[in-house]
Kinemage of the C-alpha trace (Angstrom):
@kinemage 1
@onewidth
@group {chain A} dominant
@subgroup {mainchain}
@vectorlist {calphas} color= white
{ca met a 1} P -60.942 -41.249 11.052
{ca met a 2} L -60.356 -44.609 9.452
{ca leu a 3} L -62.406 -44.089 6.305
{ca gly a 4} L -59.382 -44.082 4.007
{ca asn a 5} L -58.010 -47.284 5.471
{ca asn a 6} L -61.420 -48.951 5.160
{ca ile a 7} L -61.591 -47.961 1.477
{ca arg a 8} L -58.103 -49.338 0.863
{ca ile a 9} L -58.814 -52.634 2.647
{ca ala a 10} L -62.132 -53.156 0.841
{ca arg a 11} L -60.624 -52.228 -2.538
{ca lys a 12} L -57.796 -54.712 -2.095
{ca arg a 13} L -60.217 -57.429 -0.973
{ca met a 14} L -62.075 -56.873 -4.230
{ca gly a 15} L -58.794 -57.142 -6.142
{ca leu a 16} L -59.203 -53.661 -7.613
{ca thr a 17} L -56.560 -51.088 -8.365
{ca gln a 18} L -57.193 -47.470 -7.450
{ca glu a 19} L -57.717 -46.774 -11.140
{ca glu a 20} L -60.267 -49.574 -11.545
{ca leu a 21} L -62.250 -48.404 -8.527
{ca ala a 22} L -62.080 -44.832 -9.771
{ca met a 23} L -63.437 -45.832 -13.171
{ca gln a 24} L -66.343 -47.714 -11.571
{ca ile a 25} L -67.504 -44.703 -9.572
{ca gly a 26} L -66.578 -41.929 -11.991
{ca val a 27} L -63.636 -40.247 -10.266
{ca thr a 28} L -59.903 -40.087 -10.876
{ca ala a 29} L -57.385 -42.540 -9.452
{ca gln a 30} L -55.831 -39.523 -7.724
{ca ala a 31} L -59.111 -38.961 -5.857
{ca val a 32} L -59.090 -42.547 -4.592
{ca ser a 33} L -55.451 -42.131 -3.577
{ca arg a 34} L -56.299 -38.962 -1.611
{ca trp a 35} L -59.113 -40.762 0.206
{ca glu a 36} L -56.928 -43.720 1.089
{ca ser a 37} L -54.154 -41.480 2.391
{ca glu a 38} L -56.676 -39.446 4.425
{ca ala a 39} L -55.766 -36.312 2.432
{ca gly a 40} L -59.381 -35.916 1.345
{ca leu a 41} L -62.824 -37.417 1.678
{ca pro a 42} L -65.244 -38.685 -0.961
{ca asp a 43} L -68.189 -36.444 -1.725
{ca thr a 44} L -71.371 -37.591 -0.039
{ca ser a 45} L -72.899 -38.267 -3.462
{ca leu a 46} L -70.244 -40.961 -3.974
{ca ile a 47} L -70.919 -42.960 -0.810
{ca val a 48} L -73.587 -45.240 -2.317
{ca pro a 49} L -71.646 -45.929 -5.535
{ca leu a 50} L -68.516 -46.505 -3.446
{ca val a 51} L -70.088 -49.095 -1.132
{ca gln a 52} L -71.745 -50.772 -4.105
{ca ala a 53} L -68.451 -51.025 -5.986
{ca leu a 54} L -66.668 -52.324 -2.892
{ca gln a 55} L -69.582 -54.605 -1.947
{ca ile a 56} L -69.612 -53.424 1.657
{ca ser a 57} L -72.144 -51.682 3.877
{ca thr a 58} L -71.966 -48.033 4.841
{ca asp a 59} L -71.397 -49.213 8.422
{ca thr a 60} L -68.292 -51.061 7.263
{ca leu a 61} L -67.109 -48.107 5.200
{ca phe a 62} L -67.361 -45.751 8.164
{ca gly a 63} L -65.951 -48.263 10.657
{ca met a 64} L -69.189 -48.679 12.569
{ca asp a 65} L -68.944 -52.491 12.431
{ca gln a 66} L -65.619 -52.330 14.239
{ca met a 67} L -66.941 -49.813 16.764
{ca lys a 68} L -69.950 -52.038 17.497
{ca gln a 69} L -67.654 -55.025 18.019
{ca glu a 70} L -65.445 -52.979 20.370
{ca asp a 71} L -68.535 -51.912 22.339
{ca val a 72} L -69.581 -55.547 22.752
{ca thr a 73} L -66.068 -56.577 23.757
{ca asn a 74} L -65.724 -53.713 26.228
{ca ser a 75} L -69.127 -54.398 27.773
{ca his a 76} L -67.920 -57.864 28.812
{ca phe a 77} L -65.117 -56.296 30.851
{ca thr a 78} L -67.046 -53.445 32.409
{ca gln a 79} L -67.506 -53.840 36.130
{ca pro a 80} L -70.861 -52.668 37.476
{ca thr a 81} L -70.580 -49.863 39.985
{ca asp a 82} L -72.680 -49.720 43.128
């Protein structure tokens, strides 16, 4: 899963430290660190506050944007079978 990496990338794009993000959503900096290192996952109740703080969509958070782009790219190279 790439959730942790997506959190880290979005946080850095916002210019936030782990501590600043943690304060905005009401968790510890250690929790954010665990998420980013894939050692843990945010509670589902934190998804909306997390995407709001990072100013991204849930699709972006969960990597669905990238998966959709890969599907489009791959569909251009798929040969029809008879």
